[in-house]
N, C-alpha and C positions, 0 to 999 in steps of 0.2 A: 493601433494598440501598442502600448509600451511592451517591449520584448521581455522586460523583467516581470511583467504581470501574467505571462503565459507560459505554458509548457506543451510539449507535443508527446502524445501517448504512442504506444507501440503499433497503433493502426494508422498513425499519421494525422490524427485529429488534434487540432489546436484547442487547448482548454485553458480557462483562467486558473491562476493559482488560487488555492484555498487561502483565505485570510489567515494570518498567523495568530490572530487573537481568537479565532473561532475553533472549537473542537471539530474534528472530522466527523461527519454524519453520513453514514453509508446509505441513507435513504435518498440523499441528494445525488443525482446522476454524475456530476463532476467529481464528487468525493469517492463514489464507488469506482469510477474510472481510475482514480488515483490508486486505490487499493489494487485493482486489476493490473495496472501498470507495474507497481512495485513487486507484486507477486510474480508477474511474468519476468521482469528484469532479474529477480533473485531466483529464477528457475523453480518457483513454487517450493522452496526449501528454506528451512530455518537457517539463518546466517550464523547462528551460534553452534548448534549441534548437528546440522545437516539433515534433520528429519524432513521428509518430503511429503507433499500432498498425495493421498492415495488415489484420488480421481479429480481431474480438472475437466469440467464440462466444456464441450466445444462452445466457443464464443463466450467464455467466462467474462462476466461484466463487473465483478467485484461487489455485487449487491449482497452476496451471501458468503459466509465464512467457509473455508476449506478445512478438511480434517486430514491429519497425517495418518500414516500406516498404524501408529500406536493409538489412534483415537483422539489425539490432542488437536485443538484448533490452531491454525496458523493465523497470526494477526500482523498488522502493519504497525510498527512502533517507531517512535522518534529516536534517532541516534542521540541528538542533544535535545532534551525535553523543551517543550514550549516555555515552561516556567523558568528554565535556565537561559532562555533567549533563542531556542531552536525554532526553526520554521516548519511549515507544512509543505515545503518544496520536496520533490521526489529525492533530491540529493541528501536530504536529512531523514529519510525514511528507510526502514529495512523490514524484511519479513522475518518474524520470529515465531516459534511455537509458544504456547502459553507458559509451559514450565521455564523456558529460557527468558521469557519476558518478565 
């Protein structure tokens, strides 16, 4: 498998990159795992204001959104939008709360 077509999550699982032309769909297990990884990497906190998730379930798999202490949802957002040429790779994704997004 081409190394550019894969990434390794925080559990050591090798996963295919989500295509850059498709929107992320968290019903797909690999897309949910991408959200879980980015949230974990960013310590379950908004990278803009620092608001943190109030509760992260054991074994969080990314299939459901997390809420902050203030009741806002945390989302995974593109640093450089797909429209502007950004990718769905983990390096182009960040955790933000909805107001900061």
